[in-house]
A tleap script that builds the chain and sets N, CA, C and O, in Angstrom:
source leaprc.protein.ff14SB
mol = sequence {
  NMET LYS THR ALA VAL ILE PRO GLN VAL ARG
  VAL GLU PRO GLU LEU ARG ALA ASP LEU ASP
  SER VAL LEU LEU PRO GLY GLU THR LEU THR
  GLU PHE VAL GLU ALA SER VAL ARG ARG ALA
  VAL GLU PHE ARG ARG VAL GLN THR ASP PHE
  ALA ALA ARG CYS ASP ALA SER LEU ALA ALA
  TYR GLU ARG THR ARG VAL SER ILE PRO SER
  ASP VAL VAL LEU SER LYS LEU GLU ALA LYS
  VAL ALA ALA ARG VAL LYS GLN LEU ARG CLYS
}
set mol.1.N position { 73.916 93.969 87.192 }
set mol.1.CA position { 74.666 92.940 87.862 }
set mol.1.C position { 73.920 93.076 89.483 }
set mol.1.O position { 74.304 93.695 90.475 }
set mol.2.N position { 73.135 92.520 89.335 }
set mol.2.CA position { 72.020 91.879 90.877 }
set mol.2.C position { 73.082 92.636 92.163 }
set mol.2.O position { 74.233 92.751 91.740 }
set mol.3.N position { 72.902 93.155 93.612 }
set mol.3.CA position { 72.771 93.603 94.297 }
set mol.3.C position { 73.501 93.330 95.498 }
set mol.3.O position { 72.633 93.144 96.351 }
set mol.4.N position { 75.152 93.148 96.267 }
set mol.4.CA position { 74.306 92.210 97.195 }
set mol.4.C position { 73.462 93.238 98.893 }
set mol.4.O position { 72.842 94.301 98.864 }
set mol.5.N position { 73.867 92.195 100.366 }
set mol.5.CA position { 73.417 93.008 101.069 }
set mol.5.C position { 74.803 92.966 101.870 }
set mol.5.O position { 75.297 91.843 101.771 }
set mol.6.N position { 75.328 93.557 102.385 }
set mol.6.CA position { 75.851 92.690 103.661 }
set mol.6.C position { 75.309 92.706 105.223 }
set mol.6.O position { 74.770 93.708 105.693 }
set mol.7.N position { 75.489 91.618 105.898 }
set mol.7.CA position { 74.981 91.422 107.190 }
set mol.7.C position { 75.014 92.919 107.924 }
set mol.7.O position { 75.697 93.857 107.510 }
set mol.8.N position { 74.320 92.955 108.860 }
set mol.8.CA position { 73.721 93.185 109.920 }
set mol.8.C position { 74.892 93.796 111.449 }
set mol.8.O position { 75.488 93.328 112.419 }
set mol.9.N position { 74.805 94.245 111.214 }
set mol.9.CA position { 76.097 94.288 112.750 }
set mol.9.C position { 75.724 94.536 114.392 }
set mol.9.O position { 75.402 95.673 114.735 }
set mol.10.N position { 75.746 94.091 114.801 }
set mol.10.CA position { 74.794 94.627 116.035 }
set mol.10.C position { 76.140 94.957 117.176 }
set mol.10.O position { 77.139 94.341 117.545 }
set mol.11.N position { 75.484 96.357 117.484 }
set mol.11.CA position { 76.652 97.156 117.630 }
set mol.11.C position { 76.301 97.852 119.171 }
set mol.11.O position { 75.080 97.816 119.324 }
set mol.12.N position { 77.031 98.513 120.433 }
set mol.12.CA position { 76.656 98.857 121.337 }
set mol.12.C position { 75.906 100.984 121.349 }
set mol.12.O position { 76.148 101.581 120.300 }
set mol.13.N position { 75.556 101.362 121.853 }
set mol.13.CA position { 74.331 102.136 121.889 }
set mol.13.C position { 75.199 102.775 121.983 }
set mol.13.O position { 74.711 103.654 122.693 }
set mol.14.N position { 76.058 103.026 121.842 }
set mol.14.CA position { 76.743 104.475 122.514 }
set mol.14.C position { 77.732 104.882 121.210 }
set mol.14.O position { 78.323 105.951 121.055 }
set mol.15.N position { 77.735 103.324 120.031 }
set mol.15.CA position { 79.151 103.531 119.312 }
set mol.15.C position { 77.505 104.020 118.700 }
set mol.15.O position { 77.213 105.171 119.024 }
set mol.16.N position { 76.206 103.115 117.692 }
set mol.16.CA position { 75.763 103.931 117.526 }
set mol.16.C position { 75.613 105.588 117.605 }
set mol.16.O position { 75.957 106.393 116.739 }
set mol.17.N position { 75.163 105.788 118.547 }
set mol.17.CA position { 75.601 107.040 118.911 }
set mol.17.C position { 76.412 108.003 118.232 }
set mol.17.O position { 75.921 109.075 117.878 }
set mol.18.N position { 77.808 107.670 117.984 }
set mol.18.CA position { 79.113 108.204 117.669 }
set mol.18.C position { 79.135 108.799 116.541 }
set mol.18.O position { 79.617 109.857 116.137 }
set mol.19.N position { 78.579 108.020 116.119 }
set mol.19.CA position { 78.369 107.364 114.394 }
set mol.19.C position { 77.146 107.842 114.283 }
set mol.19.O position { 77.255 108.282 113.139 }
set mol.20.N position { 75.605 108.203 114.724 }
set mol.20.CA position { 75.327 109.370 114.350 }
set mol.20.C position { 75.142 110.564 114.258 }
set mol.20.O position { 74.292 111.388 113.919 }
set mol.21.N position { 76.280 110.460 114.692 }
set mol.21.CA position { 76.947 111.713 115.327 }
set mol.21.C position { 78.253 112.411 114.770 }
set mol.21.O position { 78.576 113.478 115.292 }
set mol.22.N position { 79.048 111.877 113.722 }
set mol.22.CA position { 79.916 111.917 113.233 }
set mol.22.C position { 78.897 112.283 111.246 }
set mol.22.O position { 79.380 113.020 110.387 }
set mol.23.N position { 77.648 111.572 111.104 }
set mol.23.CA position { 77.190 111.836 109.653 }
set mol.23.C position { 77.251 112.967 109.003 }
set mol.23.O position { 76.809 113.967 109.570 }
set mol.24.N position { 77.698 113.059 107.927 }
set mol.24.CA position { 77.508 114.344 107.258 }
set mol.24.C position { 76.590 115.007 107.334 }
set mol.24.O position { 75.796 114.096 107.566 }
set mol.25.N position { 75.509 116.574 107.336 }
set mol.25.CA position { 74.525 116.963 106.431 }
set mol.25.C position { 74.054 116.154 105.269 }
set mol.25.O position { 74.625 116.007 104.188 }
set mol.26.N position { 72.653 115.537 105.763 }
set mol.26.CA position { 72.250 114.917 104.461 }
set mol.26.C position { 73.678 113.554 104.390 }
set mol.26.O position { 74.864 113.879 104.430 }
set mol.27.N position { 73.554 113.169 104.361 }
set mol.27.CA position { 74.312 111.493 104.305 }
set mol.27.C position { 73.658 110.724 105.219 }
set mol.27.O position { 73.250 111.250 106.254 }
set mol.28.N position { 73.359 108.648 104.838 }
set mol.28.CA position { 72.578 108.264 105.472 }
set mol.28.C position { 74.187 107.344 106.298 }
set mol.28.O position { 75.406 107.384 106.131 }
set mol.29.N position { 73.509 106.827 106.923 }
set mol.29.CA position { 74.088 105.175 106.749 }
set mol.29.C position { 74.651 104.037 106.968 }
set mol.29.O position { 75.323 103.272 107.658 }
set mol.30.N position { 73.750 104.426 105.578 }
set mol.30.CA position { 74.299 102.432 104.782 }
set mol.30.C position { 74.988 104.230 103.933 }
set mol.30.O position { 75.902 104.489 104.716 }
set mol.31.N position { 74.982 105.192 103.061 }
set mol.31.CA position { 76.756 105.750 102.802 }
set mol.31.C position { 78.281 105.527 103.699 }
set mol.31.O position { 79.404 105.025 103.648 }
set mol.32.N position { 77.685 106.028 104.223 }
set mol.32.CA position { 78.746 105.759 105.388 }
set mol.32.C position { 78.986 103.960 105.348 }
set mol.32.O position { 79.758 103.343 104.614 }
set mol.33.N position { 78.474 103.659 105.918 }
set mol.33.CA position { 79.055 102.260 106.336 }
set mol.33.C position { 79.953 101.630 104.638 }
set mol.33.O position { 81.141 101.309 104.604 }
set mol.34.N position { 79.027 101.598 103.444 }
set mol.34.CA position { 80.015 101.844 102.474 }
set mol.34.C position { 80.897 101.980 102.258 }
set mol.34.O position { 81.632 101.189 101.666 }
set mol.35.N position { 81.116 102.870 102.593 }
set mol.35.CA position { 82.281 103.502 102.139 }
set mol.35.C position { 83.823 103.416 102.980 }
set mol.35.O position { 85.010 103.637 102.739 }
set mol.36.N position { 82.850 102.884 104.262 }
set mol.36.CA position { 84.092 102.991 105.144 }
set mol.36.C position { 83.906 101.386 104.947 }
set mol.36.O position { 84.065 101.523 103.734 }
set mol.37.N position { 83.788 100.559 105.027 }
set mol.37.CA position { 83.880 98.961 103.864 }
set mol.37.C position { 84.963 99.341 102.974 }
set mol.37.O position { 86.152 99.064 103.129 }
set mol.38.N position { 84.334 100.135 101.838 }
set mol.38.CA position { 85.085 100.502 100.485 }
set mol.38.C position { 86.668 100.794 101.539 }
set mol.38.O position { 87.383 99.886 101.962 }
set mol.39.N position { 86.857 102.032 101.725 }
set mol.39.CA position { 88.532 102.081 102.769 }
set mol.39.C position { 88.539 100.840 102.791 }
set mol.39.O position { 88.798 100.324 101.704 }
set mol.40.N position { 88.295 99.963 103.871 }
set mol.40.CA position { 88.858 98.616 104.477 }
set mol.40.C position { 89.311 97.714 103.824 }
set mol.40.O position { 90.304 96.989 103.885 }
set mol.41.N position { 88.144 97.885 102.939 }
set mol.41.CA position { 89.004 96.507 101.770 }
set mol.41.C position { 90.248 97.321 101.398 }
set mol.41.O position { 91.243 97.459 102.110 }
set mol.42.N position { 89.975 98.030 99.733 }
set mol.42.CA position { 90.879 98.743 100.258 }
set mol.42.C position { 92.364 99.048 100.522 }
set mol.42.O position { 93.080 99.456 99.607 }
set mol.43.N position { 92.964 98.795 102.128 }
set mol.43.CA position { 93.455 98.647 103.348 }
set mol.43.C position { 94.320 97.763 103.504 }
set mol.43.O position { 95.521 97.763 103.775 }
set mol.44.N position { 93.030 96.488 103.156 }
set mol.44.CA position { 93.807 95.220 102.997 }
set mol.44.C position { 94.590 94.940 102.039 }
set mol.44.O position { 95.747 94.519 102.062 }
set mol.45.N position { 93.783 95.240 101.032 }
set mol.45.CA position { 94.878 95.104 99.040 }
set mol.45.C position { 95.874 95.380 99.783 }
set mol.45.O position { 96.597 94.536 100.312 }
set mol.46.N position { 96.016 96.887 99.903 }
set mol.46.CA position { 97.379 96.963 100.294 }
set mol.46.C position { 98.156 96.605 100.936 }
set mol.46.O position { 99.374 96.713 100.789 }
set mol.47.N position { 97.306 95.897 102.132 }
set mol.47.CA position { 98.021 95.332 103.519 }
set mol.47.C position { 99.645 94.362 102.218 }
set mol.47.O position { 100.817 94.394 101.843 }
set mol.48.N position { 98.206 93.625 102.140 }
set mol.48.CA position { 98.082 92.351 101.173 }
set mol.48.C position { 98.809 91.962 100.129 }
set mol.48.O position { 99.163 90.792 99.980 }
set mol.49.N position { 99.231 93.371 98.924 }
set mol.49.CA position { 100.367 94.020 98.329 }
set mol.49.C position { 101.424 94.433 98.916 }
set mol.49.O position { 102.265 93.644 98.485 }
set mol.50.N position { 102.010 95.207 99.679 }
set mol.50.CA position { 103.160 95.101 100.250 }
set mol.50.C position { 103.530 94.594 100.457 }
set mol.50.O position { 104.744 94.622 100.253 }
set mol.51.N position { 102.781 93.259 101.274 }
set mol.51.CA position { 103.049 92.364 102.628 }
set mol.51.C position { 104.096 91.398 101.674 }
set mol.51.O position { 105.196 91.062 102.114 }
set mol.52.N position { 103.581 90.965 100.215 }
set mol.52.CA position { 104.085 90.697 98.909 }
set mol.52.C position { 105.077 90.905 98.310 }
set mol.52.O position { 105.666 89.949 97.807 }
set mol.53.N position { 105.646 92.394 98.154 }
set mol.53.CA position { 106.688 92.400 97.903 }
set mol.53.C position { 107.795 92.670 98.769 }
set mol.53.O position { 108.874 92.840 98.200 }
set mol.54.N position { 107.768 92.755 100.144 }
set mol.54.CA position { 107.954 92.532 101.608 }
set mol.54.C position { 109.051 90.210 101.191 }
set mol.54.O position { 110.061 89.509 101.123 }
set mol.55.N position { 108.199 90.301 101.138 }
set mol.55.CA position { 108.494 88.669 100.898 }
set mol.55.C position { 109.600 88.118 99.763 }
set mol.55.O position { 110.639 87.462 99.825 }
set mol.56.N position { 108.940 88.641 98.863 }
set mol.56.CA position { 109.951 88.566 97.605 }
set mol.56.C position { 110.599 89.577 97.613 }
set mol.56.O position { 111.632 89.472 96.952 }
set mol.57.N position { 110.391 90.864 98.242 }
set mol.57.CA position { 112.127 91.177 98.052 }
set mol.57.C position { 113.287 90.694 99.332 }
set mol.57.O position { 114.443 91.108 99.239 }
set mol.58.N position { 112.919 89.884 100.398 }
set mol.58.CA position { 113.782 89.282 101.007 }
set mol.58.C position { 113.815 88.137 100.810 }
set mol.58.O position { 114.011 87.276 101.668 }
set mol.59.N position { 113.633 87.967 99.674 }
set mol.59.CA position { 113.726 85.875 98.686 }
set mol.59.C position { 114.781 86.476 98.062 }
set mol.59.O position { 115.891 85.944 98.037 }
set mol.60.N position { 114.477 87.861 97.397 }
set mol.60.CA position { 115.501 87.639 96.250 }
set mol.60.C position { 117.530 88.482 97.027 }
set mol.60.O position { 118.522 88.761 96.354 }
set mol.61.N position { 117.313 88.610 98.666 }
set mol.61.CA position { 117.625 88.727 99.254 }
set mol.61.C position { 118.450 88.410 99.540 }
set mol.61.O position { 119.586 88.878 99.613 }
set mol.62.N position { 117.534 86.600 99.990 }
set mol.62.CA position { 118.734 85.949 100.553 }
set mol.62.C position { 119.082 85.004 99.011 }
set mol.62.O position { 120.255 84.668 98.850 }
set mol.63.N position { 118.159 84.649 98.042 }
set mol.63.CA position { 118.707 84.206 96.717 }
set mol.63.C position { 119.882 85.015 96.284 }
set mol.63.O position { 120.560 84.095 95.827 }
set mol.64.N position { 120.751 86.307 96.067 }
set mol.64.CA position { 121.612 87.560 95.870 }
set mol.64.C position { 122.572 88.051 96.819 }
set mol.64.O position { 123.777 88.178 96.603 }
set mol.65.N position { 121.679 88.445 98.376 }
set mol.65.CA position { 122.428 89.602 98.721 }
set mol.65.C position { 122.843 90.331 98.560 }
set mol.65.O position { 123.995 90.763 98.562 }
set mol.66.N position { 121.775 90.679 98.348 }
set mol.66.CA position { 122.791 91.660 97.081 }
set mol.66.C position { 121.538 93.029 97.280 }
set mol.66.O position { 120.502 93.049 96.615 }
set mol.67.N position { 121.939 94.208 98.421 }
set mol.67.CA position { 120.681 94.853 98.615 }
set mol.67.C position { 121.304 96.527 98.812 }
set mol.67.O position { 122.472 96.900 98.925 }
set mol.68.N position { 120.418 97.082 98.805 }
set mol.68.CA position { 120.517 98.531 98.310 }
set mol.68.C position { 120.634 99.043 99.661 }
set mol.68.O position { 120.081 98.312 100.482 }
set mol.69.N position { 121.381 100.437 100.306 }
set mol.69.CA position { 122.145 100.433 101.146 }
set mol.69.C position { 120.927 101.823 101.234 }
set mol.69.O position { 120.412 102.630 100.461 }
set mol.70.N position { 120.870 101.316 103.336 }
set mol.70.CA position { 119.153 102.115 103.276 }
set mol.70.C position { 119.272 104.324 102.994 }
set mol.70.O position { 118.310 104.996 102.620 }
set mol.71.N position { 120.223 104.712 103.213 }
set mol.71.CA position { 120.546 106.140 102.323 }
set mol.71.C position { 120.108 105.720 100.990 }
set mol.71.O position { 119.610 106.792 100.644 }
set mol.72.N position { 119.975 105.137 100.243 }
set mol.72.CA position { 120.609 105.289 98.381 }
set mol.72.C position { 118.478 105.285 98.423 }
set mol.72.O position { 117.814 105.825 97.539 }
set mol.73.N position { 117.970 104.684 99.430 }
set mol.73.CA position { 116.334 104.145 99.335 }
set mol.73.C position { 115.784 105.444 100.118 }
set mol.73.O position { 114.769 105.951 99.638 }
set mol.74.N position { 116.303 106.001 101.194 }
set mol.74.CA position { 115.482 107.165 101.459 }
set mol.74.C position { 115.919 108.466 100.394 }
set mol.74.O position { 115.308 109.439 99.953 }
set mol.75.N position { 117.518 107.850 100.213 }
set mol.75.CA position { 116.908 109.710 98.869 }
set mol.75.C position { 115.650 109.888 97.785 }
set mol.75.O position { 114.957 110.800 97.335 }
set mol.76.N position { 115.839 107.949 97.603 }
set mol.76.CA position { 115.061 107.970 96.680 }
set mol.76.C position { 113.551 108.364 96.581 }
set mol.76.O position { 112.803 108.813 95.712 }
set mol.77.N position { 113.465 107.988 97.857 }
set mol.77.CA position { 112.700 108.319 98.027 }
set mol.77.C position { 111.345 109.861 98.637 }
set mol.77.O position { 110.126 110.025 98.675 }
set mol.78.N position { 112.495 110.566 98.958 }
set mol.78.CA position { 112.939 111.924 100.096 }
set mol.78.C position { 113.049 112.727 98.179 }
set mol.78.O position { 112.661 113.883 98.009 }
set mol.79.N position { 113.437 112.144 97.349 }
set mol.79.CA position { 113.235 112.617 95.293 }
set mol.79.C position { 111.900 112.751 95.519 }
set mol.79.O position { 111.562 113.780 96.103 }
set mol.80.N position { 110.779 111.725 95.104 }
set mol.80.CA position { 109.869 111.256 94.968 }
set mol.80.C position { 109.077 112.228 95.681 }
set mol.80.O position { 108.206 112.810 95.035 }
set mol.81.N position { 109.199 112.451 96.664 }
set mol.81.CA position { 108.054 113.756 97.315 }
set mol.81.C position { 107.980 114.352 97.696 }
set mol.81.O position { 107.078 114.569 98.506 }
set mol.82.N position { 109.692 115.745 97.138 }
set mol.82.CA position { 109.696 116.530 96.830 }
set mol.82.C position { 108.963 116.343 95.731 }
set mol.82.O position { 107.827 116.816 95.700 }
set mol.83.N position { 109.368 115.771 94.861 }
set mol.83.CA position { 108.116 115.758 93.307 }
set mol.83.C position { 107.558 115.752 93.576 }
set mol.83.O position { 107.468 116.903 94.002 }
set mol.84.N position { 106.476 115.139 93.894 }
set mol.84.CA position { 104.852 114.909 94.001 }
set mol.84.C position { 104.473 116.221 94.769 }
set mol.84.O position { 103.579 116.997 94.434 }
set mol.85.N position { 105.869 116.422 96.599 }
set mol.85.CA position { 104.848 118.016 96.149 }
set mol.85.C position { 105.160 118.945 95.510 }
set mol.85.O position { 104.281 119.806 95.520 }
set mol.86.N position { 106.273 119.272 94.769 }
set mol.86.CA position { 106.240 120.605 93.553 }
set mol.86.C position { 104.608 120.192 92.864 }
set mol.86.O position { 103.613 120.900 93.023 }
set mol.87.N position { 104.633 119.159 92.249 }
set mol.87.CA position { 102.821 118.869 91.335 }
set mol.87.C position { 101.668 119.273 92.104 }
set mol.87.O position { 100.644 119.890 91.810 }
set mol.88.N position { 102.209 118.640 93.414 }
set mol.88.CA position { 100.967 119.393 93.665 }
set mol.88.C position { 100.771 120.766 94.529 }
set mol.88.O position { 99.837 120.923 95.315 }
set mol.89.N position { 101.951 121.894 94.226 }
set mol.89.CA position { 101.824 122.886 93.879 }
set mol.89.C position { 101.180 124.003 93.246 }
set mol.89.O position { 100.621 125.051 93.570 }
set mol.90.N position { 101.681 122.934 91.533 }
set mol.90.CA position { 101.072 124.271 90.934 }
set mol.90.C position { 99.611 124.034 91.242 }
set mol.90.O position { 98.769 124.875 90.924 }
savepdb mol mol.pdb
quit
């Protein structure tokens, strides 16, 4: 597959200097920009998916008037976090 080019972006000299100051040894500006764009795209996808799940959840509630109490939701989330922490500490 052919690669595509992201358009050039004009920035203030101060921002360019800040950017140059945070590049890792051996890291190029191109690598930094590509990694930043990839993270931004993934973040937007996560945001969009989250909003869709929220909309679906609200629609289900409005349709059924059935909801899960917040203490139940929080305890399930805390259990997931605890399990993940335990897994990571192995």
